[in-house]
C-alpha positions as CSV (number, residue, x, y, z in Angstrom):
1,M,150.8,77.7,171.9
2,A,151.5,76.7,168.3
3,F,148.7,76.9,165.7
4,E,146.4,78.7,168.2
5,A,144.7,80.7,165.4
6,Q,144.2,77.7,163.2
7,I,142.8,75.6,166.0
8,A,140.4,78.4,167.0
9,E,139.3,78.8,163.3
10,L,138.7,75.0,163.1
11,A,136.5,75.2,166.2
12,E,134.6,78.1,164.7
13,R,134.1,76.4,161.3
14,E,133.0,73.2,162.9
15,A,130.4,75.0,165.0
16,R,129.0,76.8,162.0
17,A,128.7,73.5,160.1
18,R,126.8,71.9,162.9
19,Q,124.2,74.7,162.8
20,M,123.0,73.1,159.6
21,G,120.4,75.2,157.9
22,G,120.0,77.5,160.8
23,P,117.8,77.8,163.9
24,E,114.6,78.8,162.2
25,K,114.5,75.7,159.9
26,L,115.5,73.4,162.7
27,A,112.8,74.9,164.9
28,R,110.2,74.3,162.2
29,R,111.1,70.6,162.0
30,K,111.0,70.2,165.7
31,A,107.5,71.8,165.7
32,E,106.4,69.2,163.1
33,G,107.7,66.4,165.2
34,V,110.4,65.4,162.7
35,L,114.0,64.8,163.6
36,N,116.8,66.6,161.8
37,A,119.6,64.9,160.1
38,R,122.0,64.9,163.1
39,E,119.3,63.9,165.5
40,R,118.5,60.9,163.3
41,I,122.2,59.8,163.5
42,D,122.2,60.4,167.3
43,Y,119.1,58.2,167.7
44,L,120.4,55.4,165.4
45,A,124.0,55.2,166.6
46,D,125.4,54.0,169.9
47,P,126.2,57.0,172.1
48,D,129.4,58.9,171.3
49,T,130.4,56.6,168.4
50,F,129.7,58.8,165.4
51,L,132.9,60.0,163.6
52,E,132.0,62.5,160.9
53,S,133.6,62.6,157.5
54,G,133.3,65.8,155.6
55,L,132.0,68.1,158.3
56,L,133.8,71.1,156.6
57,A,132.7,70.2,153.1
58,T,130.7,72.8,151.2
59,S,129.5,73.5,147.7
60,Y,132.3,73.8,145.1
61,R,130.7,77.2,144.1
62,P,132.4,80.0,146.0
63,E,129.2,82.0,146.2
64,M,127.4,79.0,147.8
65,R,130.0,78.0,150.4
66,D,128.4,79.9,153.3
67,R,125.0,78.5,152.5
68,S,126.0,74.8,152.3
69,P,127.4,73.5,155.6
70,A,128.5,69.8,155.2
71,D,127.1,70.4,151.6
72,G,123.7,69.1,152.8
73,K,124.7,65.5,153.4
74,I,126.1,64.3,156.7
75,A,128.3,61.3,156.5
76,G,130.5,59.2,158.8
77,F,131.1,56.1,160.7
78,A,129.3,54.9,163.9
79,R,128.4,51.8,165.8
80,I,124.9,50.3,166.0
81,D,124.6,47.7,168.7
82,G,128.3,47.5,168.9
83,R,128.9,47.0,165.2
84,E,130.6,49.5,162.9
85,V,128.5,51.0,160.1
86,A,128.7,53.8,157.6
87,I,125.9,56.3,157.5
88,V,124.8,59.0,155.1
89,S,122.0,61.3,156.5
90,N,120.5,63.9,154.2
91,D,120.1,67.4,155.7
92,F,117.0,68.8,154.2
93,T,117.6,72.2,155.9
94,V,120.6,72.8,153.7
95,L,119.6,73.4,150.1
96,G,117.0,70.6,150.3
97,A,119.9,68.1,150.7
98,S,120.2,68.4,146.9
99,S,122.8,66.2,145.2
100,S,126.1,67.9,144.2
101,T,129.6,67.0,143.1
102,V,131.0,67.4,146.6
103,N,128.4,65.5,148.6
104,G,128.3,62.9,145.9
105,N,132.0,62.4,146.6
106,K,131.1,62.0,150.3
107,I,128.6,59.3,149.5
108,G,131.1,57.6,147.2
109,H,133.7,57.5,150.0
110,M,131.2,56.0,152.5
111,K,130.2,53.3,150.0
112,S,133.9,52.6,149.2
113,V,135.0,52.2,152.8
114,A,131.9,50.1,153.7
115,T,132.6,47.8,150.8
116,R,136.4,47.5,151.4
117,R,136.2,47.2,155.2
118,G,133.0,45.1,155.5
119,L,130.6,47.7,157.1
120,P,126.8,47.8,156.7
121,M,125.7,51.0,154.9
122,V,122.8,53.1,156.1
123,F,121.1,55.8,154.1
124,L,118.7,58.3,155.8
125,G,116.9,59.8,152.8
126,E,115.3,63.2,152.4
127,S,116.3,65.1,149.3
128,T,115.0,67.3,146.5
129,G,117.1,65.6,143.9
130,A,119.9,67.1,141.8
131,R,121.1,70.6,142.7
132,M,120.3,73.2,140.1
133,P,122.0,74.7,138.2
134,D,125.1,72.5,139.1
135,A,123.7,69.5,137.3
136,M,122.9,71.3,134.1
137,G,124.9,70.9,130.9
138,A,128.2,69.3,129.9
139,R,129.9,70.2,133.1
140,G,127.0,68.8,135.2
141,I,125.1,65.7,134.2
142,G,127.3,65.3,131.1
143,S,130.6,65.0,133.0
144,G,130.0,62.0,135.1
145,D,132.9,59.4,135.1
146,K,131.7,56.8,137.7
147,P,130.0,54.0,135.9
148,T,129.8,52.1,139.3
149,Q,127.9,54.9,141.1
150,Y,124.7,52.8,141.3
151,M,126.2,49.4,141.1
152,R,125.1,46.9,143.8
153,T,127.1,43.7,144.4
154,R,125.9,43.0,147.9
155,E,129.3,42.8,149.7
156,T,127.7,44.4,152.7
157,P,124.0,45.0,153.8
158,W,122.4,48.3,152.8
159,A,119.4,49.7,154.8
160,S,117.5,52.9,153.8
161,A,115.0,55.0,155.6
162,V,112.7,57.3,153.5
163,L,112.0,60.1,156.0
164,G,110.7,63.0,153.9
165,H,110.6,64.0,150.2
166,C,112.9,61.7,148.4
167,Y,113.7,62.4,144.8
168,G,116.7,61.6,142.7
169,S,119.6,59.9,144.6
170,S,117.8,59.4,147.9
171,S,115.1,57.4,146.0
172,W,117.8,55.5,144.1
173,Y,119.6,54.4,147.2
174,A,116.3,53.3,148.7
175,A,115.6,51.1,145.7
176,L,119.2,49.7,145.8
177,A,118.9,48.8,149.5
178,D,118.3,45.4,151.0
179,F,115.7,46.9,153.3
180,A,113.7,50.2,152.9
181,V,111.5,51.6,155.6
182,M,109.3,54.7,155.1
183,R,107.7,57.2,157.5
184,K,104.1,57.8,156.6
185,G,103.7,61.2,155.1
186,A,107.1,61.0,153.3
187,I,107.1,60.8,149.4
188,M,109.5,58.9,147.2
189,A,109.5,59.2,143.4
190,V,111.8,59.7,140.4
191,S,111.0,63.4,140.3
192,S,109.2,65.9,142.5
193,V,105.4,66.5,142.3
194,K,106.0,69.9,140.8
195,L,108.3,68.6,138.0
196,T,106.0,65.6,137.3
197,S,103.0,67.9,137.1
198,M,104.8,70.1,134.6
199,A,105.9,67.1,132.5
200,I,102.4,65.5,132.2
201,G,100.4,68.7,132.1
202,E,98.1,67.9,135.0
203,E,98.0,68.0,138.8
204,V,99.5,65.1,140.6
205,D,98.5,63.8,144.0
206,P,101.7,63.3,146.0
207,E,100.4,60.2,147.8
208,A,99.4,58.6,144.4
209,L,102.8,59.5,143.0
210,G,104.9,58.1,145.8
211,G,103.1,57.8,149.1
212,W,103.5,55.0,151.6
213,E,100.5,53.0,150.5
214,M,101.5,53.1,146.8
215,L,105.1,52.0,147.6
216,T,104.2,49.3,150.1
217,D,101.0,47.9,148.4
218,V,101.5,48.5,144.7
219,S,105.2,48.8,143.7
220,G,106.6,46.9,146.7
221,L,109.7,49.2,146.6
222,V,109.3,49.9,150.3
223,D,109.4,47.0,152.8
224,M,107.7,48.6,155.8
225,A,105.8,51.8,156.6
226,V,105.8,53.3,160.1
227,D,104.4,56.4,161.9
228,S,107.6,58.2,163.0
229,D,111.3,58.8,162.4
230,E,112.1,56.9,165.6
231,E,110.1,53.9,164.5
232,A,111.9,53.9,161.1
233,L,115.3,54.0,162.7
234,D,114.3,51.2,165.1
235,A,113.4,49.1,162.1
236,V,116.8,49.8,160.5
237,K,118.5,48.6,163.7
238,R,116.4,45.5,163.9
239,F,116.9,44.6,160.2
240,L,120.6,44.9,160.6
241,S,120.6,42.6,163.7
242,Y,119.6,39.6,161.5
243,L,122.4,40.2,159.0
244,P,126.2,39.8,159.1
245,S,128.4,42.9,158.7
246,H,129.5,41.6,155.3
247,H,129.0,38.6,153.0
248,N,132.1,36.7,154.2
249,E,130.8,36.0,157.7
250,A,127.8,34.3,159.2
251,P,125.0,36.3,160.8
252,P,125.3,37.1,164.5
253,V,124.0,34.6,167.1
254,Y,121.7,35.7,169.9
255,P,120.6,34.1,173.1
256,V,117.4,32.1,172.8
257,P,114.6,33.9,174.7
258,A,112.9,31.9,177.5
259,G,109.6,30.4,176.4
260,S,110.6,30.0,172.8
261,G,108.5,27.2,171.3
262,A,106.3,26.8,174.4
263,Q,103.2,27.5,172.4
264,A,103.8,25.1,169.6
265,H,100.8,23.0,170.5
266,R,98.6,25.9,169.3
267,I,99.4,25.1,165.7
268,L,96.8,22.4,165.9
269,D,94.2,25.0,166.9
270,I,95.0,27.4,164.1
271,V,95.4,25.2,161.0
272,P,92.0,23.7,159.9
273,E,91.9,20.0,158.7
274,S,89.9,21.0,155.7
275,R,92.2,22.2,152.9
276,T,89.4,24.6,151.7
277,R,89.3,26.6,155.0
278,V,91.8,29.4,155.3
279,Y,94.0,30.7,158.1
280,D,96.7,33.3,158.6
281,V,100.2,31.7,158.5
282,R,101.5,34.7,160.3
283,K,100.0,33.2,163.4
284,I,102.0,30.0,162.8
285,I,105.4,31.4,162.3
286,P,105.8,32.9,165.8
287,L,105.1,29.5,167.3
288,I,108.0,28.0,165.3
289,V,110.7,30.6,165.7
290,D,112.4,32.1,168.7
291,L,110.1,34.2,170.9
292,D,109.4,37.7,169.4
293,S,112.0,37.2,166.6
294,M,109.7,37.4,163.6
295,F,110.4,40.5,161.5
296,E,108.1,40.6,158.5
297,V,109.1,42.5,155.3
298,K,106.8,43.6,152.5
299,A,103.8,42.7,154.6
300,R,101.4,44.7,152.4
301,Y,102.8,43.5,149.0
302,G,102.2,40.1,147.4
303,K,100.2,39.1,150.4
304,S,99.7,35.4,149.4
305,V,103.3,34.9,150.3
306,V,104.8,36.0,153.7
307,T,108.5,36.8,153.8
308,A,110.1,37.3,157.3
309,L,113.4,37.3,159.0
310,A,113.5,35.4,162.3
311,R,115.7,33.3,164.5
312,I,115.6,29.6,165.4
313,D,117.9,28.6,168.2
314,G,119.4,32.1,168.2
315,R,120.4,31.9,164.5
316,S,119.0,34.0,161.7
317,V,116.6,32.3,159.2
318,G,114.5,33.6,156.3
319,I,110.9,32.4,156.2
320,I,109.0,32.1,152.9
321,A,105.4,31.0,153.7
322,N,102.2,30.7,151.7
323,N,99.3,32.5,153.3
324,P,95.9,30.9,152.7
325,I,94.1,33.9,154.1
326,A,95.2,36.0,151.1
327,K,93.8,34.7,147.7
328,G,93.6,31.2,149.2
329,G,97.4,31.1,149.1
330,A,97.4,31.3,145.3
331,I,100.8,32.9,144.2
332,D,100.4,36.0,142.0
333,V,103.1,38.0,140.2
334,D,103.7,40.3,143.1
335,A,104.2,37.3,145.4
336,C,106.7,35.9,142.9
337,N,108.7,39.1,142.9
338,K,108.6,39.3,146.7
339,A,109.8,35.7,147.2
340,T,112.6,36.0,144.6
341,S,114.0,39.2,146.0
342,F,113.9,37.8,149.5
343,M,115.7,34.6,148.5
344,V,118.4,36.6,146.7
345,M,119.0,38.8,149.8
346,C,119.1,35.8,152.2
347,D,121.5,33.9,150.0
348,S,123.7,36.9,149.6
349,F,124.1,37.3,153.3
350,N,124.3,33.6,154.4
351,I,120.8,33.3,155.9
352,P,119.3,29.8,155.7
353,L,115.8,29.6,154.2
354,V,112.7,27.8,155.5
355,F,109.7,27.3,153.3
356,L,106.2,26.7,154.8
357,T,103.9,25.4,152.1
358,D,100.2,25.5,151.8
359,Q,99.2,26.6,148.3
360,P,96.8,25.8,145.4
361,G,99.2,26.8,142.7
362,F,99.9,30.0,140.8
363,L,97.2,32.5,140.3
364,I,96.3,32.3,136.6
365,G,94.4,34.7,134.4
366,V,94.8,37.4,131.8
367,E,96.1,40.1,134.2
368,G,98.9,37.9,135.5
369,E,100.0,37.0,131.9
370,R,100.0,40.6,131.0
371,R,102.4,41.3,133.8
372,G,104.7,38.5,132.8
373,A,103.7,35.7,135.2
374,V,105.6,33.0,133.2
375,G,108.9,35.0,133.6
376,R,108.3,35.7,137.2
377,V,107.7,32.1,138.0
378,M,110.9,31.2,136.3
379,N,112.8,34.0,138.0
380,W,111.8,32.4,141.3
381,M,112.8,29.0,140.1
382,N,116.1,30.1,138.8
383,A,116.9,31.9,142.1
384,L,115.9,28.9,144.1
385,S,118.2,26.7,142.0
386,L,121.1,29.2,142.6
387,V,120.6,29.4,146.4
388,T,123.6,28.0,148.2
389,V,122.5,28.5,151.8
390,P,120.6,25.6,153.5
391,K,117.0,25.2,152.3
392,I,114.4,23.4,154.5
393,A,110.9,23.0,153.1
394,I,107.8,21.9,155.1
395,I,104.5,20.9,153.5
396,M,101.8,21.9,155.9
397,R,98.7,21.1,154.0
398,K,98.3,21.1,150.2
399,T,100.8,21.8,147.5
400,Y,99.9,21.7,143.8
401,G,101.4,22.2,140.4
402,Q,104.6,24.0,139.4
403,A,104.5,25.8,142.8
404,V,105.4,22.5,144.4
405,L,108.9,23.0,142.9
406,N,109.0,26.7,143.6
407,M,108.3,26.1,147.3
408,G,111.2,23.7,147.6
409,G,109.5,20.4,146.8
410,A,110.6,17.7,144.3
411,G,114.2,17.9,145.3
412,N,114.5,21.7,145.3
413,A,115.4,21.9,149.0
414,D,118.0,20.2,151.1
415,E,115.3,18.6,153.3
416,L,111.6,18.2,152.6
417,I,109.4,17.6,155.6
418,A,105.7,16.7,155.5
419,W,103.2,17.4,158.2
420,V,100.8,14.5,158.7
421,S,98.2,16.7,157.0
422,A,100.3,17.2,153.8
423,E,99.0,16.5,150.3
424,V,100.9,16.8,147.0
425,N,99.4,16.7,143.5
426,F,99.7,18.2,140.1
427,M,96.4,20.1,140.7
428,D,93.5,20.1,143.0
429,P,91.9,16.6,142.5
430,R,88.5,18.2,142.3
431,S,89.5,20.3,139.4
432,G,91.4,17.4,137.9
433,V,88.2,15.3,137.6
434,T,86.4,17.9,135.6
435,I,89.4,18.8,133.4
436,V,90.5,15.2,132.6
437,H,87.1,13.5,132.5
438,G,84.7,16.3,131.9
439,V,82.6,15.3,134.9
440,R,81.1,17.8,137.3
441,Q,79.9,16.9,140.8
442,Q,76.5,18.4,140.3
443,D,75.9,16.5,137.0
444,N,76.9,13.0,138.1
445,P,77.7,12.7,141.8
446,E,78.5,9.0,141.9
447,K,80.8,9.0,138.9
448,Y,82.5,12.2,140.2
449,A,83.1,10.6,143.6
450,A,84.7,7.5,142.0
451,L,86.9,9.6,139.8
452,L,87.9,11.9,142.6
453,K,89.0,8.9,144.7
454,E,91.3,7.9,141.8
455,M,92.7,11.4,141.5
456,E,93.5,11.5,145.2
457,R,95.5,8.3,145.0
458,D,99.2,8.6,146.0
459,T,98.9,12.2,147.4
460,S,99.1,11.8,151.2
461,A,101.9,12.4,153.7
462,W,102.1,8.6,154.0
463,D,102.6,8.2,150.3
464,M,105.3,10.8,150.3
465,G,107.0,9.1,153.2
466,A,106.8,5.7,151.6
467,A,108.3,7.0,148.3
468,Y,111.0,9.0,150.3
469,A,109.6,12.0,148.4
470,A,109.5,13.5,151.9
471,H,112.5,12.9,154.1
472,M,110.4,13.0,157.2
473,V,106.7,13.0,158.2
474,I,106.1,14.9,161.5
475,N,103.5,16.0,163.9
476,P,103.0,19.8,163.3
477,V,103.8,20.4,167.0
478,D,107.3,19.1,166.4
479,T,108.1,21.6,163.7
480,R,110.4,23.9,165.7
481,K,112.3,20.9,167.2
482,T,112.8,19.4,163.8
483,L,113.9,22.6,162.2
484,T,116.4,23.3,165.0
485,R,118.1,20.0,164.5
486,L,118.1,20.1,160.7
487,L,119.5,23.7,160.6
488,E,122.2,22.5,162.9
489,V,122.9,19.5,160.6
490,H,123.0,21.7,157.5
491,R,125.1,24.5,158.9
492,L,127.8,25.5,156.3
493,R,130.7,24.2,158.5
494,L,133.2,23.9,155.6
495,T,133.0,27.6,154.9
496,G,132.3,29.1,158.3
497,G,128.6,29.6,157.4
498,V,129.3,31.4,154.2
499,G,127.5,30.6,150.9
500,Q,128.7,31.1,147.3
501,H,126.6,34.2,146.6
502,L,125.8,33.3,143.0
503,M,123.1,36.0,142.9
504,R,124.8,38.9,144.6
505,T,124.6,41.0,141.4
506,W,120.9,40.3,140.8
507,P,118.6,43.4,140.8
508,T,117.4,44.7,144.2
509,S,114.1,45.7,142.6
510,Y,111.8,44.0,140.1
């Protein structure tokens, strides 16, 4: 048989490469309940669909070749729920999955193919950062020639899972992704705890540096935290199910589950009539969208605004909703950043937007101004103006001030719907009486009541309907039915469901 020796050698080299960092390291991971890089791919991908690229790659240093199977990063193509994707999975058992010239070329090839062929890109992160001493000096960090290495133009969706220590490139790709999920216990930061401690001359708590609570609650760089590798990979699968494979197609359509919308009447039991009483809008959204289709992102960050992917009539939508249970629904800087980044992602991948409004305005104060509140409000407004997918806004109860515009009111949505409970004003009428007239209720109740009545003039759902400031006034129970019809009306038929993507080069992190 021809090439018998070469074929035998190929089989032997492939077997060595698949041993990864060796049985001892793999056994330790198994004992810790953590999947290895190949097990992660096996769990994520449809059975027998993974086609590896660069299995025989190693370090370019001759003395390191036997110690660097696949050069620490496993790459290739697979199917997830029948759709082609490109995957990079960091193999921490091989030199800590440190970044090198060779495995950098593997990542570059995956990204290039994904972009040119319209494939979602998945990064499974766990890496010590740059490989030393390879990255040192003029022939290392100084010799880079790829100015587009970390450029993101959103041709295809990117999803990233933070599954261990993620420093350097594995953290960069998490920040560049459209969705990042993190296993609790993992750490993500610019540099390792050891290097950071050396740099600042004091001990650093890993969780404070880059633990899941910091990244989900404080920085907002991570969209979701879960307890296991498997849950993280399930989240990646679910996120991708709402998005198209690339920006030039509409998102996939799914069958509508039986029972969707059957509990819409419960809206009236959840939302109080009094605008000063709070409720959790996350109890309203599932009553409006398809059954079990709500997928919240950044749930722990900017909590006064809820951002969630969902489906209505089987089609993907993005929900941006004020949440009165958090800060009374007042929109702070984090909530601004959260809403803006979500709008950019949805518009880039042809997902219509639904706004659910019940807010007292932006949260004002010294802290917000120090963090650039004015700029964040205008970032949101600029993004909203550039959105080219359908925008449907619903005023549930109150909407005040500049945030009226930011939530799609005053002509900033394709359709504005008012619940019968809706109220629109420049500010809370009670505050307006005191600010404009200098009258407080406790000082002069009769005068205050008369002035309040004047301040409340022309603010109701009936006033909005009469002025055609609202295109429709509806019973809250009819919200799903109304949205279903309007989203059908506003479907982007002329372009096959594809928007203009005017913000596809906007930052993925704020």
